[in-house]
C-alpha positions in Angstrom: -15.8 29.5 -69.8 -14.0 27.8 -72.5 -11.9 26.4 -69.9 -14.1 25.6 -67.4 -16.3 23.1 -70.9 -13.2 21.6 -71.3 -12.6 21.0 -67.6 -15.8 19.2 -67.1 -15.4 17.0 -70.1 -12.4 16.1 -69.8 -13.9 15.4 -66.3 -16.4 13.0 -67.7 -14.6 11.4 -70.0 -11.9 10.4 -67.3 -14.7 9.2 -64.8 -16.3 7.3 -67.2 -13.1 5.3 -68.2 -12.4 4.5 -65.0 -15.4 2.7 -64.4 -15.6 0.6 -67.3 -11.5 -0.3 -66.7 -11.4 -0.9 -62.7 -11.4 -4.0 -61.4 -15.2 -5.1 -60.1 -15.3 -7.1 -56.5 -15.9 -10.9 -57.5 -19.5 -10.9 -56.2 -21.1 -14.8 -54.7 -24.7 -15.2 -53.4 -26.6 -14.2 -50.9 -27.1 -16.7 -48.0 -30.6 -14.3 -47.0 -33.4 -16.6 -47.2 -35.4 -19.7 -46.0 -33.7 -23.2 -46.0 -34.9 -26.7 -45.4 -32.3 -29.2 -44.0 -31.9 -31.8 -47.1 -29.3 -34.1 -45.4 -26.1 -34.6 -43.6 -22.7 -35.4 -45.2 -19.5 -37.4 -42.9 -16.3 -36.8 -44.1 -12.7 -38.4 -43.9 -10.8 -35.0 -42.8 -11.7 -33.9 -46.4 -13.6 -36.1 -48.8 -17.3 -37.0 -47.9 -17.7 -40.1 -47.0 -20.9 -40.3 -46.7 -24.6 -39.1 -47.1 -27.3 -39.6 -44.4 -30.8 -38.6 -45.1 -33.4 -36.7 -42.7 -35.7 -39.6 -40.1 -39.1 -39.9 -41.5 -40.8 -36.6 -39.8 -37.9 -34.4 -38.9 -37.8 -31.2 -40.2 -35.4 -28.0 -40.2 -35.2 -24.6 -41.4 -33.3 -21.8 -41.0 -34.0 -18.3 -42.3 -31.3 -15.5 -42.3 -32.3 -12.4 -43.4 -30.3 -8.7 -42.2 -27.5 -10.4 -40.1 -30.0 -12.2 -37.9 -30.2 -16.4 -38.2 -33.5 -18.1 -36.4 -33.8 -22.2 -37.4 -36.5 -24.5 -36.0 -37.1 -28.0 -36.1 -39.4 -30.5 -35.5 -39.0 -34.5 -34.9 -41.8 -37.1 -35.1 -41.5 -38.6 -31.6 -41.7 -36.6 -28.9 -38.3 -35.5 -26.7 -38.0 -34.2 -23.3 -36.8 -30.8 -22.7 -34.9 -29.8 -19.8 -37.8 -29.7 -17.4 -38.5 -32.6 -18.1 -41.9 -31.7 -20.6 -42.3 -33.6 -24.0 -41.7 -31.2 -27.2 -41.8 -32.2 -30.7 -39.1 -29.6 -32.1 -36.1 -26.9 -31.2 -35.6 -23.0 -32.0 -33.2 -21.0 -31.7 -32.5 -17.1 -32.9 -29.4 -14.9 -33.0 -27.0 -13.4 -35.6 -24.6 -14.4 -38.3 -21.7 -13.8 -40.3 -20.5 -14.8 -43.6 -17.4 -14.5 -45.8 -16.3 -16.3 -49.0 -16.2 -19.4 -47.1 -16.9 -19.3 -43.6 -20.6 -19.1 -41.7 -20.5 -18.1 -38.3 -23.3 -18.1 -36.1 -23.8 -16.7 -32.6 -27.4 -18.3 -31.1 -28.5 -15.5 -28.0 -32.1 -17.5 -26.9 -34.0 -20.4 -27.8 -36.2 -22.9 -25.9 -34.8 -23.7 -22.9 -33.9 -27.8 -23.8 -31.5 -25.7 -26.2 -30.3 -23.5 -24.1 -29.5 -25.9 -21.4 -27.8 -28.0 -24.2 -25.9 -25.2 -25.3 -24.9 -24.4 -21.9 -21.9 -21.7 -22.6 -21.2 -22.7 -26.2 -23.4 -20.5 -28.6 -20.7 -19.6 -31.3 -20.8 -21.8 -33.7 -18.5 -21.4 -36.7 -18.4 -23.3 -40.0 -16.4 -23.9 -43.1 -18.9 -22.6 -45.9 -20.2 -23.9 -49.6 -22.3 -21.7 -50.6 -24.4 -21.8 -54.1 -27.5 -20.3 -55.2 -30.1 -23.0 -54.1 -28.0 -24.7 -52.1 -25.5 -24.5 -48.8 -24.1 -26.8 -46.8 -22.7 -25.5 -42.9 -19.0 -27.7 -42.2 -17.9 -28.8 -38.9 -14.3 -28.7 -38.9 -12.3 -30.6 -35.5 -9.3 -29.2 -33.8 -7.0 -29.6 -37.1 -9.1 -27.9 -39.6 -10.7 -30.9 -40.7 -13.9 -32.0 -42.4 -16.0 -33.8 -40.1 -19.5 -33.8 -40.8 -21.7 -31.5 -42.4 -25.5 -29.9 -42.9 -26.8 -29.8 -46.0 -29.7 -27.1 -46.9 -32.2 -26.1 -50.1 -33.0 -23.0 -50.5 -37.3 -22.5 -50.5 -37.8 -19.1 -50.7 
């Protein structure tokens, strides 16, 4: 009995020491939430060369939750969809995955105009700059150089 108590005590001391001394994995902010497009960057391959605001009346919102992404955008003027109808926006839905520096979106469906534009391209891979209240999804060219980004602020 004395040995059992001694063994339990020794084991609990060992677990406590391991818990306090082991390396903790590096954490980063979650992309989960609701984000609004703030502006765009142009790059010269590595550096930002220009910041472009969104057009008046243009609004784009993305929502990320539980591995799913949904986005919508509106414009001040009507645009034609694939059937020739006047519409003031677009939407899409799919899945997403992030790593420390990458955002991958796979668009499953959306409005007819968007799906026609996408044709067979539905998987998007971006470089990701993720902060607590802002993120940028950066498009890379074939050589891996930065070309363009969409920059979002958290709204929820």
